[in-house]
PDB file of N, CA, C and O in Angstrom, chain B, residues numbered from 101:
ATOM      1  N   MET B 101       0.740  -1.131   0.070  1.00  0.00           N
ATOM      2  CA  MET B 101       0.153  -0.035  -0.089  1.00  0.00           C
ATOM      3  C   MET B 101       0.792   1.218  -0.050  1.00  0.00           C
ATOM      4  O   MET B 101       1.602   1.289   0.874  1.00  0.00           O
ATOM      5  N   VAL B 102       0.701   2.230  -0.744  1.00  0.00           N
ATOM      6  CA  VAL B 102       1.212   3.475  -0.986  1.00  0.00           C
ATOM      7  C   VAL B 102       0.456   4.540  -0.418  1.00  0.00           C
ATOM      8  O   VAL B 102      -0.711   4.673  -0.786  1.00  0.00           O
ATOM      9  N   VAL B 103       0.997   5.408   0.518  1.00  0.00           N
ATOM     10  CA  VAL B 103       0.389   6.253   1.294  1.00  0.00           C
ATOM     11  C   VAL B 103       1.031   7.644   0.815  1.00  0.00           C
ATOM     12  O   VAL B 103       2.257   7.755   0.824  1.00  0.00           O
ATOM     13  N   TYR B 104       0.305   8.586   0.445  1.00  0.00           N
ATOM     14  CA  TYR B 104       0.859   9.925   0.165  1.00  0.00           C
ATOM     15  C   TYR B 104       0.474  10.800   1.137  1.00  0.00           C
ATOM     16  O   TYR B 104      -0.717  10.797   1.449  1.00  0.00           O
ATOM     17  N   THR B 105       1.333  11.658   1.765  1.00  0.00           N
ATOM     18  CA  THR B 105       1.144  12.534   2.873  1.00  0.00           C
ATOM     19  C   THR B 105       0.150  13.586   2.528  1.00  0.00           C
ATOM     20  O   THR B 105       0.246  14.243   1.491  1.00  0.00           O
ATOM     21  N   GLU B 106      -0.866  13.757   3.454  1.00  0.00           N
ATOM     22  CA  GLU B 106      -1.997  14.701   3.244  1.00  0.00           C
ATOM     23  C   GLU B 106      -2.825  14.712   1.825  1.00  0.00           C
ATOM     24  O   GLU B 106      -3.416  15.702   1.393  1.00  0.00           O
ATOM     25  N   ARG B 107      -2.766  13.539   1.233  1.00  0.00           N
ATOM     26  CA  ARG B 107      -3.588  13.401   0.111  1.00  0.00           C
ATOM     27  C   ARG B 107      -4.944  13.161   0.016  1.00  0.00           C
ATOM     28  O   ARG B 107      -5.649  13.468  -0.945  1.00  0.00           O
ATOM     29  N   ILE B 108      -5.350  12.528   1.178  1.00  0.00           N
ATOM     30  CA  ILE B 108      -6.861  11.960   1.397  1.00  0.00           C
ATOM     31  C   ILE B 108      -7.529  13.265   2.146  1.00  0.00           C
ATOM     32  O   ILE B 108      -7.067  13.722   3.191  1.00  0.00           O
ATOM     33  N   CYS B 109      -8.551  13.744   1.544  1.00  0.00           N
ATOM     34  CA  CYS B 109      -9.283  14.865   2.109  1.00  0.00           C
ATOM     35  C   CYS B 109     -10.577  14.585   2.851  1.00  0.00           C
ATOM     36  O   CYS B 109     -11.115  15.354   3.648  1.00  0.00           O
ATOM     37  N   GLY B 110     -11.055  13.250   2.445  1.00  0.00           N
ATOM     38  CA  GLY B 110     -12.339  12.856   3.131  1.00  0.00           C
ATOM     39  C   GLY B 110     -12.773  11.466   2.385  1.00  0.00           C
ATOM     40  O   GLY B 110     -11.918  10.765   1.843  1.00  0.00           O
ATOM     41  N   TYR B 111     -13.919  11.175   2.394  1.00  0.00           N
ATOM     42  CA  TYR B 111     -14.479  10.041   1.707  1.00  0.00           C
ATOM     43  C   TYR B 111     -15.912  10.319   1.296  1.00  0.00           C
ATOM     44  O   TYR B 111     -16.619  11.147   1.870  1.00  0.00           O
ATOM     45  N   THR B 112     -16.284   9.604   0.301  1.00  0.00           N
ATOM     46  CA  THR B 112     -17.566   9.908  -0.289  1.00  0.00           C
ATOM     47  C   THR B 112     -18.233   8.457  -0.217  1.00  0.00           C
ATOM     48  O   THR B 112     -17.665   7.427  -0.581  1.00  0.00           O
ATOM     49  N   VAL B 113     -19.432   8.527   0.271  1.00  0.00           N
ATOM     50  CA  VAL B 113     -20.259   7.145   0.445  1.00  0.00           C
ATOM     51  C   VAL B 113     -21.322   7.033  -0.775  1.00  0.00           C
ATOM     52  O   VAL B 113     -22.112   7.941  -1.036  1.00  0.00           O
ATOM     53  N   TYR B 114     -21.261   6.030  -1.364  1.00  0.00           N
ATOM     54  CA  TYR B 114     -22.100   5.869  -2.510  1.00  0.00           C
ATOM     55  C   TYR B 114     -23.165   4.798  -2.131  1.00  0.00           C
ATOM     56  O   TYR B 114     -22.750   3.780  -1.577  1.00  0.00           O
ATOM     57  N   LYS B 115     -24.506   4.929  -2.377  1.00  0.00           N
ATOM     58  CA  LYS B 115     -25.428   3.814  -2.117  1.00  0.00           C
ATOM     59  C   LYS B 115     -25.546   2.899  -3.351  1.00  0.00           C
ATOM     60  O   LYS B 115     -25.378   3.277  -4.510  1.00  0.00           O
ATOM     61  N   SER B 116     -25.873   1.576  -2.937  1.00  0.00           N
ATOM     62  CA  SER B 116     -25.814   0.665  -3.755  1.00  0.00           C
ATOM     63  C   SER B 116     -27.314   0.351  -4.291  1.00  0.00           C
ATOM     64  O   SER B 116     -27.500  -0.312  -5.312  1.00  0.00           O
ATOM     65  N   GLY B 117     -28.320   0.866  -3.538  1.00  0.00           N
ATOM     66  CA  GLY B 117     -29.739   0.663  -4.024  1.00  0.00           C
ATOM     67  C   GLY B 117     -30.450   1.984  -3.999  1.00  0.00           C
ATOM     68  O   GLY B 117     -29.839   3.047  -4.102  1.00  0.00           O
ATOM     69  N   ILE B 118     -31.752   1.898  -3.861  1.00  0.00           N
ATOM     70  CA  ILE B 118     -32.567   3.107  -3.815  1.00  0.00           C
ATOM     71  C   ILE B 118     -32.727   3.818  -2.515  1.00  0.00           C
ATOM     72  O   ILE B 118     -32.966   5.025  -2.466  1.00  0.00           O
ATOM     73  N   ALA B 119     -32.598   3.095  -1.509  1.00  0.00           N
ATOM     74  CA  ALA B 119     -32.650   3.643  -0.112  1.00  0.00           C
ATOM     75  C   ALA B 119     -31.564   4.424   0.289  1.00  0.00           C
ATOM     76  O   ALA B 119     -30.455   4.069  -0.113  1.00  0.00           O
ATOM     77  N   PRO B 120     -31.675   5.673   1.184  1.00  0.00           N
ATOM     78  CA  PRO B 120     -30.592   6.330   1.464  1.00  0.00           C
ATOM     79  C   PRO B 120     -29.577   5.469   2.439  1.00  0.00           C
ATOM     80  O   PRO B 120     -29.996   4.572   3.172  1.00  0.00           O
ATOM     81  N   VAL B 121     -28.368   5.804   2.366  1.00  0.00           N
ATOM     82  CA  VAL B 121     -27.384   5.071   3.039  1.00  0.00           C
ATOM     83  C   VAL B 121     -27.329   5.919   4.358  1.00  0.00           C
ATOM     84  O   VAL B 121     -27.068   7.115   4.229  1.00  0.00           O
ATOM     85  N   PRO B 122     -27.562   5.388   5.677  1.00  0.00           N
ATOM     86  CA  PRO B 122     -27.521   5.953   6.929  1.00  0.00           C
ATOM     87  C   PRO B 122     -26.116   6.208   7.511  1.00  0.00           C
ATOM     88  O   PRO B 122     -26.043   6.572   8.685  1.00  0.00           O
ATOM     89  N   PHE B 123     -25.088   6.059   6.842  1.00  0.00           N
ATOM     90  CA  PHE B 123     -23.789   6.273   7.301  1.00  0.00           C
ATOM     91  C   PHE B 123     -22.909   7.423   6.481  1.00  0.00           C
ATOM     92  O   PHE B 123     -23.120   7.805   5.330  1.00  0.00           O
ATOM     93  N   GLY B 124     -21.936   7.841   7.327  1.00  0.00           N
ATOM     94  CA  GLY B 124     -20.987   8.867   6.717  1.00  0.00           C
ATOM     95  C   GLY B 124     -19.700   8.230   7.028  1.00  0.00           C
ATOM     96  O   GLY B 124     -19.668   7.138   7.595  1.00  0.00           O
ATOM     97  N   VAL B 125     -18.587   8.894   6.664  1.00  0.00           N
ATOM     98  CA  VAL B 125     -17.322   8.648   6.892  1.00  0.00           C
ATOM     99  C   VAL B 125     -16.565   9.820   7.475  1.00  0.00           C
ATOM    100  O   VAL B 125     -16.649  10.909   6.907  1.00  0.00           O
ATOM    101  N   VAL B 126     -15.845   9.683   8.545  1.00  0.00           N
ATOM    102  CA  VAL B 126     -15.257  10.711   9.353  1.00  0.00           C
ATOM    103  C   VAL B 126     -13.622  10.572   9.080  1.00  0.00           C
ATOM    104  O   VAL B 126     -13.100   9.533   9.483  1.00  0.00           O
ATOM    105  N   LEU B 127     -12.891  11.434   8.504  1.00  0.00           N
ATOM    106  CA  LEU B 127     -11.471  11.144   8.180  1.00  0.00           C
ATOM    107  C   LEU B 127     -10.879  11.529   9.691  1.00  0.00           C
ATOM    108  O   LEU B 127     -11.134  12.599  10.244  1.00  0.00           O
ATOM    109  N   LEU B 128     -10.020  10.446  10.286  1.00  0.00           N
ATOM    110  CA  LEU B 128      -9.368  10.739  11.338  1.00  0.00           C
ATOM    111  C   LEU B 128      -7.990  11.220  11.101  1.00  0.00           C
ATOM    112  O   LEU B 128      -7.500  11.956  11.958  1.00  0.00           O
ATOM    113  N   ASP B 129      -7.283  10.900  10.033  1.00  0.00           N
ATOM    114  CA  ASP B 129      -5.821  11.223   9.969  1.00  0.00           C
ATOM    115  C   ASP B 129      -5.582  11.558   8.409  1.00  0.00           C
ATOM    116  O   ASP B 129      -5.692  10.601   7.642  1.00  0.00           O
ATOM    117  N   ARG B 130      -5.324  12.582   7.964  1.00  0.00           N
ATOM    118  CA  ARG B 130      -4.997  12.825   6.619  1.00  0.00           C
ATOM    119  C   ARG B 130      -3.611  12.174   6.115  1.00  0.00           C
ATOM    120  O   ARG B 130      -3.366  11.849   4.953  1.00  0.00           O
ATOM    121  N   HIS B 131      -2.879  12.067   7.066  1.00  0.00           N
ATOM    122  CA  HIS B 131      -1.523  11.507   6.830  1.00  0.00           C
ATOM    123  C   HIS B 131      -1.551  10.075   6.373  1.00  0.00           C
ATOM    124  O   HIS B 131      -0.875   9.713   5.410  1.00  0.00           O
ATOM    125  N   THR B 132      -2.406   9.168   7.124  1.00  0.00           N
ATOM    126  CA  THR B 132      -2.658   7.899   6.880  1.00  0.00           C
ATOM    127  C   THR B 132      -3.830   7.387   6.094  1.00  0.00           C
ATOM    128  O   THR B 132      -3.933   6.285   5.555  1.00  0.00           O
ATOM    129  N   GLY B 133      -4.805   8.495   6.121  1.00  0.00           N
ATOM    130  CA  GLY B 133      -6.090   8.186   5.347  1.00  0.00           C
ATOM    131  C   GLY B 133      -6.962   7.295   6.347  1.00  0.00           C
ATOM    132  O   GLY B 133      -7.942   6.700   5.900  1.00  0.00           O
ATOM    133  N   SER B 134      -6.664   7.212   7.513  1.00  0.00           N
ATOM    134  CA  SER B 134      -7.691   6.608   8.485  1.00  0.00           C
ATOM    135  C   SER B 134      -8.809   7.200   8.659  1.00  0.00           C
ATOM    136  O   SER B 134      -8.884   8.427   8.721  1.00  0.00           O
ATOM    137  N   ALA B 135      -9.893   6.362   8.770  1.00  0.00           N
ATOM    138  CA  ALA B 135     -11.393   6.952   8.855  1.00  0.00           C
ATOM    139  C   ALA B 135     -12.169   6.007   9.751  1.00  0.00           C
ATOM    140  O   ALA B 135     -11.734   4.946  10.197  1.00  0.00           O
ATOM    141  N   LYS B 136     -13.432   6.551   9.969  1.00  0.00           N
ATOM    142  CA  LYS B 136     -14.248   5.718  10.780  1.00  0.00           C
ATOM    143  C   LYS B 136     -15.687   5.870  10.081  1.00  0.00           C
ATOM    144  O   LYS B 136     -15.993   6.904   9.486  1.00  0.00           O
ATOM    145  N   ILE B 137     -16.459   4.878  10.183  1.00  0.00           N
ATOM    146  CA  ILE B 137     -17.682   4.966   9.551  1.00  0.00           C
ATOM    147  C   ILE B 137     -18.732   5.179  10.684  1.00  0.00           C
ATOM    148  O   ILE B 137     -18.626   4.467  11.683  1.00  0.00           O
ATOM    149  N   VAL B 138     -19.760   6.119  10.614  1.00  0.00           N
ATOM    150  CA  VAL B 138     -20.608   6.520  11.647  1.00  0.00           C
ATOM    151  C   VAL B 138     -21.958   6.607  11.067  1.00  0.00           C
ATOM    152  O   VAL B 138     -22.219   6.697   9.868  1.00  0.00           O
ATOM    153  N   VAL B 139     -22.857   6.567  12.133  1.00  0.00           N
ATOM    154  CA  VAL B 139     -24.346   6.723  11.618  1.00  0.00           C
ATOM    155  C   VAL B 139     -24.596   8.362  11.402  1.00  0.00           C
ATOM    156  O   VAL B 139     -24.282   9.213  12.234  1.00  0.00           O
ATOM    157  N   SER B 140     -25.174   8.605  10.222  1.00  0.00           N
ATOM    158  CA  SER B 140     -25.376  10.041   9.825  1.00  0.00           C
ATOM    159  C   SER B 140     -26.475  10.589  10.984  1.00  0.00           C
ATOM    160  O   SER B 140     -27.160   9.846  11.686  1.00  0.00           O
ATOM    161  N   SER B 141     -26.483  11.824  11.013  1.00  0.00           N
ATOM    162  CA  SER B 141     -27.378  12.606  11.745  1.00  0.00           C
ATOM    163  C   SER B 141     -28.775  12.410  11.231  1.00  0.00           C
ATOM    164  O   SER B 141     -28.928  12.375  10.010  1.00  0.00           O
ATOM    165  N   GLY B 142     -29.680  12.293  11.926  1.00  0.00           N
ATOM    166  CA  GLY B 142     -31.128  11.958  11.714  1.00  0.00           C
ATOM    167  C   GLY B 142     -31.634  10.488  11.438  1.00  0.00           C
ATOM    168  O   GLY B 142     -32.806  10.130  11.316  1.00  0.00           O
ATOM    169  N   PHE B 143     -30.435   9.679  11.364  1.00  0.00           N
ATOM    170  CA  PHE B 143     -30.763   8.314  11.307  1.00  0.00           C
ATOM    171  C   PHE B 143     -30.832   7.611  12.415  1.00  0.00           C
ATOM    172  O   PHE B 143     -30.211   8.051  13.383  1.00  0.00           O
ATOM    173  N   ARG B 144     -31.555   6.419  12.552  1.00  0.00           N
ATOM    174  CA  ARG B 144     -31.523   5.489  13.760  1.00  0.00           C
ATOM    175  C   ARG B 144     -31.574   4.154  13.091  1.00  0.00           C
ATOM    176  O   ARG B 144     -32.360   3.918  12.174  1.00  0.00           O
ATOM    177  N   LEU B 145     -30.668   3.231  13.594  1.00  0.00           N
ATOM    178  CA  LEU B 145     -30.669   1.901  12.988  1.00  0.00           C
ATOM    179  C   LEU B 145     -31.502   1.032  13.768  1.00  0.00           C
ATOM    180  O   LEU B 145     -31.548   1.049  14.998  1.00  0.00           O
ATOM    181  N   ASP B 146     -32.288   0.122  12.871  1.00  0.00           N
ATOM    182  CA  ASP B 146     -33.139  -0.800  13.701  1.00  0.00           C
ATOM    183  C   ASP B 146     -32.820  -2.212  13.041  1.00  0.00           C
ATOM    184  O   ASP B 146     -33.335  -2.511  11.964  1.00  0.00           O
ATOM    185  N   TYR B 147     -32.016  -3.016  13.668  1.00  0.00           N
ATOM    186  CA  TYR B 147     -31.418  -4.281  13.142  1.00  0.00           C
ATOM    187  C   TYR B 147     -32.567  -5.407  12.932  1.00  0.00           C
ATOM    188  O   TYR B 147     -32.460  -6.410  12.226  1.00  0.00           O
ATOM    189  N   GLU B 148     -33.717  -5.009  13.722  1.00  0.00           N
ATOM    190  CA  GLU B 148     -34.863  -5.989  13.536  1.00  0.00           C
ATOM    191  C   GLU B 148     -35.562  -5.841  12.239  1.00  0.00           C
ATOM    192  O   GLU B 148     -36.107  -6.770  11.644  1.00  0.00           O
ATOM    193  N   GLN B 149     -35.505  -4.468  11.794  1.00  0.00           N
ATOM    194  CA  GLN B 149     -36.251  -4.264  10.460  1.00  0.00           C
ATOM    195  C   GLN B 149     -35.119  -4.370   9.378  1.00  0.00           C
ATOM    196  O   GLN B 149     -35.480  -4.881   8.317  1.00  0.00           O
ATOM    197  N   LYS B 150     -34.015  -4.033   9.455  1.00  0.00           N
ATOM    198  CA  LYS B 150     -32.989  -4.129   8.449  1.00  0.00           C
ATOM    199  C   LYS B 150     -31.600  -4.696   8.970  1.00  0.00           C
ATOM    200  O   LYS B 150     -30.952  -4.052   9.795  1.00  0.00           O
ATOM    201  N   GLN B 151     -31.215  -5.749   8.541  1.00  0.00           N
ATOM    202  CA  GLN B 151     -30.019  -6.288   9.193  1.00  0.00           C
ATOM    203  C   GLN B 151     -28.706  -6.031   8.481  1.00  0.00           C
ATOM    204  O   GLN B 151     -27.616  -6.247   9.011  1.00  0.00           O
ATOM    205  N   SER B 152     -28.878  -5.522   7.163  1.00  0.00           N
ATOM    206  CA  SER B 152     -27.372  -5.099   6.509  1.00  0.00           C
ATOM    207  C   SER B 152     -27.755  -4.037   5.511  1.00  0.00           C
ATOM    208  O   SER B 152     -28.883  -3.811   5.072  1.00  0.00           O
ATOM    209  N   TYR B 153     -26.620  -3.421   5.225  1.00  0.00           N
ATOM    210  CA  TYR B 153     -26.628  -2.139   4.209  1.00  0.00           C
ATOM    211  C   TYR B 153     -25.539  -2.486   3.260  1.00  0.00           C
ATOM    212  O   TYR B 153     -24.443  -2.901   3.634  1.00  0.00           O
ATOM    213  N   ASP B 154     -25.873  -2.304   2.032  1.00  0.00           N
ATOM    214  CA  ASP B 154     -24.875  -2.392   0.990  1.00  0.00           C
ATOM    215  C   ASP B 154     -24.254  -0.853   0.397  1.00  0.00           C
ATOM    216  O   ASP B 154     -25.066  -0.084  -0.116  1.00  0.00           O
ATOM    217  N   PHE B 155     -23.159  -0.551   0.469  1.00  0.00           N
ATOM    218  CA  PHE B 155     -22.712   0.800   0.002  1.00  0.00           C
ATOM    219  C   PHE B 155     -21.282   0.807  -0.260  1.00  0.00           C
ATOM    220  O   PHE B 155     -20.602  -0.125   0.170  1.00  0.00           O
ATOM    221  N   ASP B 156     -20.786   1.693  -0.875  1.00  0.00           N
ATOM    222  CA  ASP B 156     -19.339   1.680  -1.463  1.00  0.00           C
ATOM    223  C   ASP B 156     -18.744   3.192  -0.770  1.00  0.00           C
ATOM    224  O   ASP B 156     -19.433   4.177  -0.507  1.00  0.00           O
ATOM    225  N   VAL B 157     -17.477   3.058  -0.599  1.00  0.00           N
ATOM    226  CA  VAL B 157     -16.679   4.271  -0.021  1.00  0.00           C
ATOM    227  C   VAL B 157     -15.586   4.456  -0.942  1.00  0.00           C
ATOM    228  O   VAL B 157     -14.921   3.545  -1.435  1.00  0.00           O
ATOM    229  N   ALA B 158     -15.420   5.870  -1.174  1.00  0.00           N
ATOM    230  CA  ALA B 158     -14.252   5.899  -2.138  1.00  0.00           C
ATOM    231  C   ALA B 158     -13.497   7.330  -1.462  1.00  0.00           C
ATOM    232  O   ALA B 158     -14.141   8.253  -0.964  1.00  0.00           O
ATOM    233  N   ALA B 159     -12.281   7.290  -1.548  1.00  0.00           N
ATOM    234  CA  ALA B 159     -11.373   8.425  -1.048  1.00  0.00           C
ATOM    235  C   ALA B 159     -11.260   9.577  -1.772  1.00  0.00           C
ATOM    236  O   ALA B 159     -10.950   9.378  -2.946  1.00  0.00           O
ATOM    237  N   ASP B 160     -11.432  10.880  -1.407  1.00  0.00           N
ATOM    238  CA  ASP B 160     -11.359  12.036  -1.872  1.00  0.00           C
ATOM    239  C   ASP B 160      -9.946  12.500  -1.933  1.00  0.00           C
ATOM    240  O   ASP B 160      -9.320  12.827  -0.925  1.00  0.00           O
ATOM    241  N   ASP B 161      -9.392  12.526  -3.304  1.00  0.00           N
ATOM    242  CA  ASP B 161      -7.946  12.827  -3.332  1.00  0.00           C
ATOM    243  C   ASP B 161      -7.797  14.409  -3.350  1.00  0.00           C
ATOM    244  O   ASP B 161      -8.387  15.028  -4.236  1.00  0.00           O
ATOM    245  N   CYS B 162      -7.048  15.075  -2.426  1.00  0.00           N
ATOM    246  CA  CYS B 162      -6.946  16.532  -2.293  1.00  0.00           C
ATOM    247  C   CYS B 162      -6.265  17.013  -3.433  1.00  0.00           C
ATOM    248  O   CYS B 162      -6.599  18.100  -3.906  1.00  0.00           O
ATOM    249  N   ILE B 163      -5.312  16.317  -3.961  1.00  0.00           N
ATOM    250  CA  ILE B 163      -4.347  16.851  -5.132  1.00  0.00           C
ATOM    251  C   ILE B 163      -5.026  17.044  -6.546  1.00  0.00           C
ATOM    252  O   ILE B 163      -5.005  18.038  -7.271  1.00  0.00           O
ATOM    253  N   SER B 164      -5.606  15.872  -6.726  1.00  0.00           N
ATOM    254  CA  SER B 164      -6.383  15.848  -8.159  1.00  0.00           C
ATOM    255  C   SER B 164      -7.763  16.198  -8.022  1.00  0.00           C
ATOM    256  O   SER B 164      -8.361  16.530  -9.046  1.00  0.00           O
ATOM    257  N   GLY B 165      -8.461  16.176  -6.767  1.00  0.00           N
ATOM    258  CA  GLY B 165      -9.822  16.412  -6.784  1.00  0.00           C
ATOM    259  C   GLY B 165     -10.746  15.365  -7.105  1.00  0.00           C
ATOM    260  O   GLY B 165     -11.958  15.577  -7.090  1.00  0.00           O
ATOM    261  N   LEU B 166     -10.167  14.045  -7.448  1.00  0.00           N
ATOM    262  CA  LEU B 166     -11.007  12.971  -8.057  1.00  0.00           C
ATOM    263  C   LEU B 166     -11.346  11.985  -6.806  1.00  0.00           C
ATOM    264  O   LEU B 166     -10.724  12.051  -5.746  1.00  0.00           O
ATOM    265  N   HIS B 167     -12.294  11.157  -7.025  1.00  0.00           N
ATOM    266  CA  HIS B 167     -12.652  10.064  -5.980  1.00  0.00           C
ATOM    267  C   HIS B 167     -11.681   8.863  -6.556  1.00  0.00           C
ATOM    268  O   HIS B 167     -11.324   8.724  -7.726  1.00  0.00           O
ATOM    269  N   GLY B 168     -11.360   8.063  -5.471  1.00  0.00           N
ATOM    270  CA  GLY B 168     -10.758   6.887  -5.940  1.00  0.00           C
ATOM    271  C   GLY B 168     -11.702   5.726  -6.252  1.00  0.00           C
ATOM    272  O   GLY B 168     -12.909   5.775  -6.014  1.00  0.00           O
ATOM    273  N   ALA B 169     -11.153   4.802  -6.734  1.00  0.00           N
ATOM    274  CA  ALA B 169     -11.947   3.563  -7.218  1.00  0.00           C
ATOM    275  C   ALA B 169     -12.964   3.112  -6.132  1.00  0.00           C
ATOM    276  O   ALA B 169     -12.676   3.200  -4.938  1.00  0.00           O
ATOM    277  N   ARG B 170     -14.133   2.638  -6.553  1.00  0.00           N
ATOM    278  CA  ARG B 170     -15.082   2.184  -5.471  1.00  0.00           C
ATOM    279  C   ARG B 170     -15.437   0.788  -5.893  1.00  0.00           C
ATOM    280  O   ARG B 170     -16.212   0.116  -5.212  1.00  0.00           O
TER     281      ARG B 170
END
Protein backbone atom coordinates (compact mmCIF):
# COMPACT_ATOMS: atom_id res chain seq x y z
CA MET A 1 0.00 0.00 0.00
CA VAL A 2 1.33 3.42 -0.96
CA VAL A 3 0.33 6.35 1.27
CA TYR A 4 0.85 9.93 0.13
CA THR A 5 1.14 12.55 2.87
CA GLU A 6 -2.02 14.67 3.22
CA ARG A 7 -3.46 13.36 -0.02
CA ILE A 8 -6.81 12.15 1.38
CA CYS A 9 -9.28 15.00 2.10
CA GLY A 10 -12.24 12.84 2.99
CA TYR A 11 -14.44 10.02 1.77
CA THR A 12 -17.62 9.78 -0.27
CA VAL A 13 -20.30 7.17 0.47
CA TYR A 14 -22.16 5.77 -2.54
CA LYS A 15 -25.42 3.89 -2.11
CA SER A 16 -25.91 0.59 -3.89
CA GLY A 17 -29.72 0.61 -3.92
CA ILE A 18 -32.49 3.17 -3.88
CA ALA A 19 -32.71 3.59 -0.11
CA PRO A 20 -30.57 6.31 1.49
CA VAL A 21 -27.39 5.16 3.22
CA PRO A 22 -27.54 6.04 6.93
CA PHE A 23 -23.76 6.23 7.23
CA GLY A 24 -21.03 8.78 6.73
CA VAL A 25 -17.27 8.58 6.93
CA VAL A 26 -15.20 10.74 9.28
CA LEU A 27 -11.56 11.25 8.31
CA LEU A 28 -9.37 10.75 11.38
CA ASP A 29 -5.89 11.29 9.93
CA ARG A 30 -5.03 12.89 6.57
CA HIS A 31 -1.51 11.49 6.70
CA THR A 32 -2.59 7.84 6.89
CA GLY A 33 -6.09 8.12 5.43
CA SER A 34 -7.57 6.38 8.48
CA ALA A 35 -11.26 7.00 9.02
CA LYS A 36 -14.32 5.63 10.78
CA ILE A 37 -17.82 4.92 9.55
CA VAL A 38 -20.53 6.61 11.64
CA VAL A 39 -24.33 6.74 11.63
CA SER A 40 -25.42 9.97 9.94
CA SER A 41 -27.38 12.61 11.80
CA GLY A 42 -31.12 12.00 11.71
CA PHE A 43 -30.84 8.23 11.20
CA ARG A 44 -31.52 5.48 13.71
CA LEU A 45 -30.55 1.88 13.00
CA ASP A 46 -33.12 -0.84 13.65
CA TYR A 47 -31.53 -4.26 13.14
CA GLU A 48 -34.86 -6.05 13.55
CA GLN A 49 -36.15 -4.17 10.51
CA LYS A 50 -32.96 -4.15 8.39
CA GLN A 51 -29.98 -6.37 9.19
CA SER A 52 -27.50 -5.23 6.53
CA TYR A 53 -26.63 -2.29 4.29
CA ASP A 54 -24.80 -2.26 0.96
CA PHE A 55 -22.73 0.77 0.06
CA ASP A 56 -19.36 1.75 -1.39
CA VAL A 57 -16.81 4.19 -0.02
CA ALA A 58 -14.25 6.08 -2.12
CA ALA A 59 -11.42 8.31 -0.94
CA ASP A 60 -11.38 11.97 -2.03
CA ASP A 61 -7.94 12.91 -3.38
CA CYS A 62 -6.88 16.44 -2.29
CA ILE A 63 -4.37 16.86 -5.11
CA SER A 64 -6.37 15.73 -8.15
CA GLY A 65 -9.83 16.45 -6.74
CA LEU A 66 -10.95 13.01 -7.91
CA HIS A 67 -12.52 10.09 -6.07
CA GLY A 68 -10.69 6.81 -5.75
CA ALA A 69 -12.01 3.60 -7.25
CA ARG A 70 -15.07 2.22 -5.54
